[in-house]
N, C-alpha and C positions, 0 to 999 in steps of 0.2 A: 846273802843269805847265810847263813849258818846249822848246823848242824843242832849246835847250845843256844837257837836260837828263840823252841822248841821244850825246853827243859823248865822241869816248875819243880818245886820244891812237894813232894805229898809226906802227909804222915802217913803212920804202919797201916794206927788207927780204920782211916780213909778208907781201907782198901773191904769189900761187901768181902765175906769171910759165908753166910750164904744164904738164900734169895729168898722173897718180897715173899706171904701169903699174909691175901688172894700176891698171882702173875702183879698185878695193875693196882698193885696201889700200891706200888711203888710213888719214889719219888720225877716228876715232871720237871726240869728249868725251861721254861718258856723264852728265848732266844732270840729278836727281831731284830733281823741281821745289818736292815735300814735308820732304825735307831736306838743303838746300844740295850734296847729296852727290857729290861732284866721282868719274867715272874717265873713264882716260887709255886705249881700247883698237883692236885699225885696225878699218876696213867689218866687212870679213866676218865683226868679231864680231857682233854687230849683231841675228846667228838667235841667241844666248843669252839677249833680250831681246824676241825676241816672242814669244808665246806662241798653238799654236792656237786654231781664233773667230775669233781678231782679225782684222781688218782692215784691210790695205796700201793705197795710195788711189793713184794713181800717176796726177798728170799726164803724156799719150802728146802734147802736140805739138807738133811736126817748126819749126826754124829754118827762116824761108827765109835763101833765096842772095843774098838784098837790098842789099849793095854794089857795083851797073851802076855800073862807068865810058862815060861816053858827047865826043863833040863838040861841041862848038854850031858851030854854021853858020862862023859866023868862023876856028874850027878850034882854038879854045882849051877844057880842054876842063875836064870836068866830071862830081863826083860821085853819085850818087845813090843816096838808101840810103833804100828802102821802109818804110815804117811798116806800113800798114793799108790791108785792098784795099776800092774802095770799089762799086768794078763791075770787071765784065772785063774793062775800056781802062782804068779811071781810077783813081790811088793815091794818096795821103794819103805827101809823102818826105820825105827832111831837102834837100837838093839842096843843093853848096858848087861857089860857083863865082863870079864874077863878072858883071853885068849881067845879072840871068835872070831877067824881067820879067813877066809877065803874053803871052804868042804866044810868047817865047824854047824855040828846037825845038833837042834836041841827039838828033845819029844814034849809037845804039852797035849798033860794032862787031857784024857780021854777023846782024843784029837789028831791030830796029823801032826806030823812029820815036817818040820825048817828046820832048808841047807841056803848056808850062808854061800854062791854064788858071783856075790865084788863087792869090793873094799866100795863106798862112795867116802863124802866128805867125811871131815870128821866122825861123827859120831855112827853115824847113814849105814846101812849095810844092804845091800838089794836082796832077800830072801825070798828062798823056792819054796812053795808046799808041796806033799805030798799029794795032796790034792784040795779040790776049795776052803780057804776057810771061812766062808760067811757061815753059810749053814751050823759052823762051829760055837760063832760070835755071843748066842743068845747063851753058853754055856759053858765056856770060857772068858768070855770079854768082857772087858772094866771099862766103864764112856770116861777121857781120858779129862782131868780140869788141870786149866793149866795156872804156875807152879805159886804158882805166887797165896791160891785156899788152899790154904792146909786144913781146911773140916772136912770128913767127906761128908760123900749125899744123901745124904738115907731114898731114899727115891729120884733111880738116873734118870727119867726122861719129867724130871721138874730140867735140866742141862738141852732139854728141847723143845723147841719151838714146839707149837700145837699142830701148827700146816705145817709140819715138816714129814720128808714123803719121800723125798732120794735122795738115800744113803750116804755118803764119800763126804762129808764133813771129819776135820780132825781135831776143830772144837767147832762152838755156837754158834752165828751167827747173833752176839747177845740180843741187841737191838730190839731182835723182836720178840725175847726171851717174857716181855712186860706183857702182850698179849695174850686177852684170853677166849673165847670162840662167844661169849655172851657180846668184847670188848666192838668184834669181828661183826655180831648177824648187827648190834647198832646200830654199827658204822654204815653196811647196809642197808641198814630202814633205811636213815640221812638222807642216802642219796650219793652215799662215799661207792665207787666202785675200787674194783680190785684184781689183781693182777698179782702174778709167780714170774720171779726166775730159781735160775735155782747155779749158785756158784759152788763147789766144791771150796770151806774154809783152808786152806794152810798156817802146820803151825810155826812161821813164817814172819804170818800178819802181826804174830807179838809184835819180834823182835824190834830193838833197839838197831839207828843209825849208826853206826859207830865211822865212817868215814862225814869227813870234818867238813865235806860238802856234800849236803843228803843229796847234789845235784850227779852227783861219780855211787850216789848206792843203784847196788843191781837188787830191784825190784823181786821178792817172786812169778811164777807165772801160778797162776792155776787156773784151772776146769771152768767156763759158765757157759750159761743158756738161757735165750733165750725166745717164744714161740716166738711165733705168726698172731696165735691171735694177743697177747699178750703185748705184742706191734701194733698190731691196730687198734689195740686197746691206749697207746702212749700215743700217736700220730692224729687218730680221733682226741684223743683233749688237748691236746694244743693247741687239734681247728677250733674248739669249740672252747677255747681259753680257759679251761679246767687246770688245776698245777700238778702235778707229776710230787710223787712226794717219795721216798724214798723210805726204806724201815733197812738204814746202814748201811757202814759203808760199802760191805757185799754189791748190796742192791748199785749202791753209786760205781759201780767199777763195771759192772754187769750189766746199769745205761749208757753209759758214757763209753763203754769199748762197741757197745750197737750202737754205736751213736754214728762211731768214728767211720766203723764200715760204711755208713751215707755218706764219706764225706770224698771224691775227688781228686788228688792228690795230680794235677800236672803244672810244668812246669810256671809258674810264678802264680799262679791264682789257686783259689781255688773254688771246686763249686762242688754245690751244697744240688742234696739231690729235693723230688719233691718232699720224699720222708724225712718223716725226726732221724724213722729209726727201722734197723728193717734182721728179718728174726736172721739169731746169731749165734753159733756155736762154735765150739770152739776155745784151745788157750787165751788168758792174754796175759801181757807183763803191765798195765797198763799203771803210769807210777804222777799220781796228781799235787803238786807242787803250789803254789803259791802262786797266782800267774797263767795256772787253768782259767779259761770259758771254758762255763756248763754247757753243756746241747739239750741235755734231755730235763734235770733232776733238779726242782723250783724251790723244793721241804726240804727237808733231811731227820728223821728218826735216827738218833744215835743215845752212846752210855758217851760216861766222860775216858777219854781211851790212854797212853800210862808213854811221859814225860817219852822224846825225838823221838816215836816207832812213826814211822810211816800214813799211821791211820787222826796221828792229830797232826800229822803237814796233810793229810786231803783237810778233816772236817778248818784248816784252816784259813786252803786253799776255798774255802767257801761260806767264811762266815770273815772272814781276817784275820791275821795274826792275834795282832795287839788282842783285837775282839778276844779274841776264843782261851788269850792266856788271864786278860779278865776276871770272867764270864768262871770261867776254873779256877780260881780266888776265889772270889763269892763266892763259890761251891763250895768247898771246903770250911770256909769261911760256917759258909753256916748249914754245913753239916751231910751234906751227899754223899752219898759213897760209891766211889772208883770204880771200874775197873768190867768182869763180864756177869757179874754178879747185881754188877751196881742200879745205883739211877740211872733216867736216861733224859736227854735233855732232846726239845725242838723248837729246830733253828726256820725262823722262815721270814 
């Protein structure tokens, strides 16, 4: 297995620059893993593929308005992109500007002062604010869009899911952007159960794998949580032969991380506990490559992912590499829109 095995050519015109309106009017490619059959639908048609007693699992993380501009003591402009909060005052951040060494300070207009207290990898710095930054987000924060989106977003809420709640992500869980409150209500009326997890998405999610052998890639770590209520719903769904439907790769990673907690790794044996998943909270660095045996996820809803990314490797593990690449080729020919604001896939 090579990283180049997960590469494909995408015309720039296929990269979605603006979201579909309304949300559930985006296109939906339905892939049957068993037969390889492909159907072309509209996202709201997803209700036809979900059944009573299925469990839809949504990631309710909310994107931080984490792009903040400040001025150095010399008057130069500094751009801060907050990545992860370490404590009340301290954040890991990407910093754009010159001469940003330890001890350098920058003032946020109508906000606190930021001081660089540690140099991390590349342009990452550890920043300490003079007071908590969160209360200033509404005034000074901008939602960070991926670098392949060049058009300004007229409504920042359009880069949030309608069910977002837990602030902490540097990027949106984009498979969830297609849902509307009305569509969720219709699914509930049909008998589809809904459960929530939280995984705070890091920017490393979008980074390509640069190692020739993907197994040598150091996967990023993200914080996630699966509550006891959600664990109970999953276990009940499995006991009653329902399907667990993960919305997005972030939900997949959370579910499979929680499942790994229920395996007792003893010498030469693997003993599975009575439950499929247990409540889980903490960092996860689960790395899903072809050959991985999924423990929880039965169906996946996902967008179209970047070449040579850990995300296309994950969906290839779920549906098969050749099948995914062939499906992507079909999607390009059929004019599907790719990446964060693009169209969706339902993988059965």
